[in-house]
Each structure stands twice: as structure tokens, then as C-alpha cells.
N, C-alpha and C positions, 0 to 999 in steps of 0.2 A: 504494500500500500504506500502511496506516495505521501510525503509530508503535507502536501496541500490537501489531499483527501482526508487525511487524519485530522488536520486543523478544521476542516469543514464539518466533519462529524462531531468533533468536540464542541464547536460553536453551536451546532444544532442541538446537541444534548443540553448545553447550558441554557439555551433559549427555551427549550421544552420544559426544563426543570423550573424555570422562572414563571412559566405559565401553567403550573401544576393544578390550579384550581383551588388550592388551599386558601381559605379566607385569611385576610390579614388579621393580626392581633388587634383587638379593640383598644382604642385609646380612651381617655377620660371623656365622658359626655360633656357637651357644651353647657348643659344645664347645671351639672355638678361642679364644673370648674368656673367659679365666680371670680371675676376680675375686680380688684379694688378700684374704687373711683375716688376722686378728690372730695366728693360730697359725703363719703362714708363717715368721716370724722365729724362733719357738721351735723349729720343725722344723729350720731351718738350724743353729741353735745345737746342737741334739741331734746332728745329723749331724757337725758339726765335733768335738764331744766324742767321738763314736765313732771318728772318724779319729785323734784324738790318742791315745785309748786303744789303738787298734790299733798305732800307732807305738811306744808305750811297751811293749806286750807283745812286739813284735818285737825291740826292743832288749834286753829282759830275757832273751828266749830266746837271743839271740846271746851275751850275757854268760855265761849258763849253759853254753852249748856251749864257750866259751873256757875257763871254769873247769874243766869236765870234761876238756877236752883237756890243760890244764896239770897236772892231778892225775895223769894216767896216765903 
């Protein structure tokens, strides 16, 4: 067999192996791979401010209840 024929057979075998029909390995889903945005920190700060305001409102409501109870 000539070197040229051997090289052609080898190239054909490599090409056929590359097209074997085996599915590629799955990569991370686009939904599960979340990319951080510049607004993420601002959203966290906003949620923290809401939580603080909620705590302040609850404390104010409790103080109002105690004042009302003391006046009666």
C-alpha cells in the first residue's frame, strides 16, 4: 500500500470517528448559569432597606399599642 493511500485511509477513519453520532456532553443550562449584573448589589441594598423599614414600622406599632394601653 502506498503512503498516500495509507494517509487517505487514516484521514477517512479520523473523519468517520468524528462523526460517530455520539451526542456531545451537556454543558450548564443557560437558565442555571446566572450572570451577575451591576444592579444585583443595588437590589440587595433595596431589599435590606425594606427589611429595616419593616422592623422600624413594627417597633413603632408596638410602641403605639403600649401607649394606648397605658392611657386606658
